[in-house]
C-alpha positions in Angstrom: -12.2 -5.8 8.4 -9.2 -4.4 10.3 -5.5 -5.2 10.4 -4.8 -7.9 13.0 -3.6 -6.6 16.4 -2.8 -10.0 17.8 0.6 -10.0 19.5 3.4 -11.5 17.4 7.0 -12.2 17.9 9.5 -10.0 16.0 10.1 -12.8 13.5 6.5 -13.0 12.2 5.3 -9.5 12.7 3.3 -8.2 9.7 4.9 -5.2 7.9 3.4 -1.9 9.2 0.9 -0.1 7.0 0.4 -3.1 4.8 -2.8 -4.9 4.0 -3.6 -7.8 6.3 -3.9 -11.4 5.0 -7.7 -11.1 4.4 -7.4 -7.8 2.6 -4.6 -9.0 0.4 -6.7 -12.0 -0.5 -9.6 -9.8 -1.5 -7.3 -7.7 -3.8 -5.7 -10.8 -5.3 -9.1 -12.4 -6.0 -10.5 -9.2 -7.6 -7.3 -8.9 -9.7 -7.5 -12.5 -11.0 -11.2 -12.3 -11.7 -10.8 -9.0 -13.6 -7.9 -10.2 -15.6 -9.8 -13.3 -16.6 -13.3 -12.0 -17.1 -13.2 -8.2 -17.6 -9.9 -7.5 -19.4 -11.0 -9.4 -22.6 -14.0 -7.0 -22.8 -12.0 -3.7 -22.3 -10.8 -3.1 -25.9 -14.2 -3.5 -27.5 -15.9 -1.5 -24.7 -13.6 1.4 -25.5 -13.7 1.1 -29.3 -17.5 0.8 -29.6 -18.8 2.3 -26.3 -20.2 -1.2 -25.9 -21.9 -2.5 -22.8 -21.5 -6.3 -22.1 -25.0 -7.2 -20.8 -23.9 -10.2 -18.8 -20.9 -8.6 -17.1 -22.8 -7.5 -14.0 -24.4 -10.8 -13.4 -21.0 -12.5 -13.7 -19.5 -10.0 -11.2 -22.4 -10.6 -8.8 -22.2 -14.4 -9.2 -18.6 -14.2 -8.1 -19.4 -12.2 -5.0 -17.9 -8.9 -6.0 -20.9 -6.7 -5.3 -22.0 -5.5 -1.9 -18.8 -5.5 0.0 -20.2 -3.0 2.5 -23.7 -4.5 2.7 -24.6 -7.2 5.3 -25.1 -10.8 4.1 -28.8 -10.7 5.0 -29.3 -8.4 2.0 -27.1 -10.3 -0.3 -23.8 -8.5 0.4 -20.5 -9.7 1.7 -20.7 -8.0 5.1 -17.2 -6.5 4.9 -16.3 -2.8 4.8 -15.2 0.2 2.7 -11.6 -1.0 2.6 -12.7 -4.3 1.0 -14.8 -2.4 -1.5 -11.9 -0.2 -2.4 -9.6 -3.2 -2.9 -12.2 -4.8 -5.3 -12.3 -1.5 -7.2 -8.5 -1.3 -7.3 -8.2 -4.8 -8.7 -10.9 -4.2 -11.3 -9.3 -0.8 -12.4 -6.1 -2.5 -13.3 -7.8 -4.5 -16.1 -10.9 -2.7 -17.1 -11.2 0.8 -15.7 -14.5 1.5 -17.6 -16.2 -1.5 -15.9 -14.6 -0.4 -12.6 -16.3 3.0 -12.9 -19.6 1.4 -13.6 -19.0 -1.0 -10.7 -18.4 1.8 -8.2 -21.4 3.9 -9.4 -23.6 0.9 -8.9 -22.1 -0.5 -5.7 -21.1 2.6 -3.8 -23.3 5.4 -5.1 -26.5 3.4 -5.4 -26.6 0.2 -3.4 -24.5 1.3 -0.4 -26.5 4.6 -0.3 -29.8 2.6 -0.1 -28.3 0.4 2.6 -27.0 3.3 4.7 -30.1 5.6 4.3 -33.0 3.5 3.2 -35.8 1.9 5.1 -35.9 -1.8 6.0 -38.5 -2.3 3.3 -36.3 -0.6 0.7 -33.3 -2.6 1.7 -35.1 -5.9 1.3 -36.8 -4.9 -2.0 -33.7 -3.5 -3.8 -30.5 -4.7 -2.3 -30.6 -8.5 -3.1 -31.0 -7.8 -6.9 -28.3 -5.1 -6.8 -25.8 -7.3 -4.9 -26.5 -10.2 -7.3 -26.0 -8.0 -10.4 -29.5 -8.8 -11.6 -30.3 -5.1 -11.5 -28.0 -2.2 -12.4 -27.9 0.9 -10.1 -27.0 4.6 -10.7 -27.1 7.9 -8.8 -28.8 11.0 -10.2 -27.4 14.2 -8.7 -25.7 16.4 -11.3 -27.9 18.6 -13.6 -27.4 20.6 -16.8 -26.1 24.0 -15.7 -25.4 22.9 -12.1 -21.9 21.3 -12.0 -20.0 22.1 -8.9 -23.0 23.8 -7.3 -25.0 20.6 -7.5 -27.2 21.3 -4.5 -27.8 25.0 -4.7 -28.5 24.9 -8.5 -30.8 21.9 -8.4 -33.9 22.4 -10.4 -35.4 18.9 -10.5 -38.6 19.1 -8.3 -40.8 16.6 -6.5 -44.2 17.5 -5.3 -46.5 15.3 -3.2 -49.6 14.0 -5.0 -51.5 11.6 -2.8 -49.4 8.5 -2.2 -46.9 9.5 -4.9 -44.4 12.2 -5.6 -44.3 13.7 -9.1 -40.8 14.5 -10.3 -39.9 17.0 -13.0 -36.5 17.9 -14.3 -33.3 16.3 -15.7 -30.0 14.9 -14.7 -26.8 14.8 -16.8 -23.5 12.9 -16.9 -25.1 10.0 -15.0 -22.8 6.9 -15.0 -24.8 3.7 -15.8 -27.7 6.0 -16.9 -28.5 4.2 -20.2 -28.5 0.7 -18.6 -29.7 1.4 -15.0 -32.8 -0.4 -13.6 -32.7 1.6 -10.3 -31.6 5.2 -9.9 -31.2 7.1 -6.6 -32.5 10.6 -7.6 -32.2 13.8 -5.7 -35.0 16.4 -6.2 -36.2 19.6 -4.4 -39.3 19.0 -2.3 -39.1 22.6 -0.8 -37.7 25.3 -3.1 -37.7 27.9 -0.3 -35.2 25.9 1.7 -32.6 25.7 -1.0 -30.1 22.9 -0.5 -31.9 22.0 2.7 -35.1 21.3 0.8 -33.8 18.3 -1.1 -35.1 14.7 -0.8 -33.9 11.4 -2.2 -36.0 8.9 -4.2 -35.6 5.5 -5.6 -36.7 5.6 -9.3 -37.2 2.4 -11.3 -36.6 2.2 -15.0 -40.3 1.4 -15.7 -41.9 4.3 -13.8 -44.1 6.4 -16.1 -42.5 9.7 -17.1 -38.8 8.6 -16.6 -36.7 8.2 -19.7 -33.1 8.3 -21.0 -32.9 11.5 -23.1 -29.6 10.6 -24.7 -26.5 8.4 -24.3 -23.4 10.6 -24.1 -20.2 9.8 -26.0 -17.0 10.4 -23.9 -13.3 10.7 -24.4 -12.4 8.1 -21.7 -14.2 5.3 -19.8 -16.0 4.8 -23.0 -17.5 1.4 -22.2 -19.0 2.8 -19.0 -22.4 4.1 -20.1 -23.3 7.7 -19.4 -26.6 9.5 -20.0 -28.8 12.5 -19.6 -32.0 11.5 -17.8 -35.4 13.3 -17.9 -38.3 13.2 -15.5 -41.6 14.4 -17.1 -44.4 14.2 -14.5 -42.6 11.0 -13.3 -44.7 9.3 -10.6 -42.7 7.8 -7.8 -44.5 6.0 -4.9 -44.1 7.9 -1.6 -42.7 4.8 0.0 -39.7 5.2 -2.4 -38.5 8.3 -0.6 -35.1 7.5 1.0 -34.9 9.0 4.5 -37.1 11.9 5.6 -38.5 14.7 3.4 -36.0 17.6 3.0 -33.2 15.6 4.6 -31.5 14.6 1.4 -28.5 17.0 1.9 -27.0 14.8 4.7 -27.4 11.7 2.4 -25.6 13.6 -0.4 -22.7 14.9 1.8 -22.0 11.6 3.6 -22.3 9.8 0.2 -19.8 12.3 -1.4 -17.2 11.6 1.2 -17.5 7.8 0.6 -17.5 8.4 -3.2 -14.3 10.5 -3.0 -12.6 7.8 -0.8 -13.6 5.3 -3.5 -12.3 7.2 -6.5 -8.7 7.0 -5.2 -8.4 3.2 -5.6 -9.7 3.6 -9.2 -6.8 6.0 -9.8 -4.4 3.6 -8.1 -5.4 0.6 -10.2 -5.1 2.6 -13.4 -1.7 3.9 -12.3 -0.4 0.4 -11.3 -1.3 -1.0 -14.7 0.3 2.0 -16.5 3.5 1.5 -14.5 3.6 -2.2 -15.3 3.0 -1.7 -19.0 5.8 1.0 -19.0 8.3 -1.3 -17.2 7.5 -4.1 -19.7 7.9 -1.7 -22.7 11.2 -0.3 -21.3 12.6 -3.8 -21.0 11.7 -4.9 -24.5 11.7 -1.8 -26.7 15.1 -1.5 -28.4 16.7 1.8 -29.5 20.4 2.4 -30.4 21.0 -1.3 -30.0 19.8 -1.7 -26.4 16.5 -1.6 -24.3 15.3 1.9 -23.6 15.1 0.9 -20.0 19.0 1.2 -20.0 18.7 5.0 -20.6 18.8 7.1 -17.5 16.0 9.4 -18.7 13.6 6.5 -19.0 14.8 5.2 -15.6 14.1 8.6 -14.1 10.5 8.5 -15.4 9.9 5.0 -14.1 11.3 5.9 -10.7 9.0 9.0 -10.5 6.0 6.9 -11.6 6.8 4.3 -8.9 7.0 7.0 -6.2 3.6 8.4 -7.3 2.0 4.9 -7.2 3.3 4.0 -3.8 2.4 7.4 -2.3 -1.1 7.0 -3.8 -1.4 3.5 -2.3 -0.6 4.6 1.2 -2.9 7.6 1.1 -5.7 5.7 -0.5 -5.6 2.9 2.1 -5.4 5.3 5.0 -8.4 7.3 3.7 -10.5 4.2 3.1 -9.8 2.9 6.6 -10.7 6.3 8.2 -13.9 6.7 6.1 -15.0 3.1 6.6 -16.7 3.6 10.1 -18.7 6.7 9.0 -22.0 6.5 10.8 -25.2 6.7 8.9 -25.6 10.3 7.7 -22.0 11.0 8.9 -19.5 12.9 6.8 -19.7 16.1 5.0 -17.7 17.8 7.7 -14.6 17.6 9.8 -11.4 15.7 9.3 -12.8 12.9 7.2 -14.4 15.5 4.8 -11.0 17.1 4.4 -9.2 13.8 4.1 -11.4 12.3 1.4 -11.1 15.5 -0.6 -7.3 15.4 -0.2 -7.0 11.8 -1.1 -8.9 12.0 -4.3 -7.2 15.3 -5.3 -3.8 13.8 -4.8 -4.7 10.5 -6.4 -6.2 12.1 -9.5 -3.2 14.5 -10.0 -0.7 11.7 -9.4 -2.5 9.4 -11.8 -2.3 12.2 -14.4 1.5 12.5 -13.8 1.9 8.7 -14.1 0.0 8.4 -17.3 1.8 11.4 -18.8 5.1 9.7 -18.3 3.8 6.3 -19.4 2.8 7.7 -22.8 6.2 9.5 -23.0 7.9 6.2 -22.5 5.7 4.4 -25.1 6.4 7.2 -27.6 4.5 6.9 -30.9 2.8 3.7 -29.9 1.3 5.4 -26.8 -0.3 8.0 -29.0 -2.2 5.4 -31.1 -5.9 5.3 -30.0 -6.2 1.5 -30.0 -3.2 1.0 -27.6 -3.9 0.1 -24.0 -1.7 2.9 -22.6 -3.7 5.4 -24.7 -6.9 4.0 -23.3 -5.6 4.5 -19.8 -4.3 8.0 -20.7 -7.8 9.1 -21.8 -9.2 8.1 -18.5 -7.3 10.6 -16.3 -9.2 13.8 -16.8 -12.5 12.5 -15.5 -10.9 11.8 -12.1 -9.9 15.5 -11.8 -13.5 16.5 -12.6 -15.9 13.9 -11.1 -17.2 13.9 -7.5 -16.2 17.6 -7.2 -13.5 19.1 -9.3 -9.9 19.5 -8.1 -10.8 23.2 -7.4 -13.8 22.2 -5.2 -11.5 19.7 -3.4 -9.1 22.5 -2.6 -12.0 24.7 -1.3 -13.1 21.8 1.0 -9.6 21.3 2.4 -8.9 25.1 2.9 -12.3 25.6 4.4 -11.7 22.9 7.0 -8.2 24.1 7.8 -9.4 27.7 8.3 -12.4 26.6 10.3 -10.1 24.6 12.6 -7.7 27.6 13.0 -10.6 29.9 13.9 -11.9 27.4 16.5 -8.5 27.1 18.1 -7.6 30.8 17.8 
């Protein structure tokens, strides 16, 4: 999906840098669906860390999974921009469900489509696109963190027509409820990060279990777990890509993941700005709405600028990351751009929510309030998919590499 380049007269030319008609329709549909179906779930999901079992089937039945996956596998046959717009619309109304959506759709299903065999695509993608099965990605390990590849201790050794996995993964979004997990493990310890392979692990495989469900500060309805593999037997046909070639899958996947975190930040920030505008109009102090005070107006103006800058950067990055070839990414301009986009979006989201709580005053500090729920979401976005510090290392590394090559 690309912006129309058909010639137009000056009178009906679309505004530059705006979404085209189809893209705007996708965002509007996702927004309406999320307000109707997902927003009513959000308060209980946060309060109880509750997972609504039917939600994914409802999302799938309404066609909101598989934006980047061809129709022959049950997807919508669109692109990364469309996926980002669905995520943005969902994040406005239920950011916890939006996080689970992107872990399922982008990290699991899209990874299997981009890197899996034809047999794997036909076996797993229709159920994932329909929401009949829930997907997750297993990369981060206890003690690994930012050095996810170098510190990886989960191993996979060949045993006949199976691989035997041993190890553990932590902070796995959708872990407690996932039916299908794309897991990275070391198949050759001597090769370090270049001895990693990817495997599709199903919930019922012997030796695979959820060790514990983790309780979080934010995104509480989005289920997170520690996973354990104890002599877990995985059919050799479930290896994704070639043996010891998992690093390229990880790196290209991380670029797409970073591009897709920015619309999550954008949707959360849009909702916070709207709640703050509504509150500033209706909350009375000293006999008049607080929106009439210049300091409140100043905060709203700054929030608006953050949101609009985030929007422009998010859409540009999605558009540039969308055509990444299979196994592409992990280097060059798009690697730097995706790191930059998510770094800016996460920090801007933090700034927006900080001001939103300030505008709401005491009511914003109450756990049950929606603005408090949004505020508790911000820190994850500065930590997940590579911390802000790792993002800066990526950006600086690419800048200096470029300087050296042109010196």
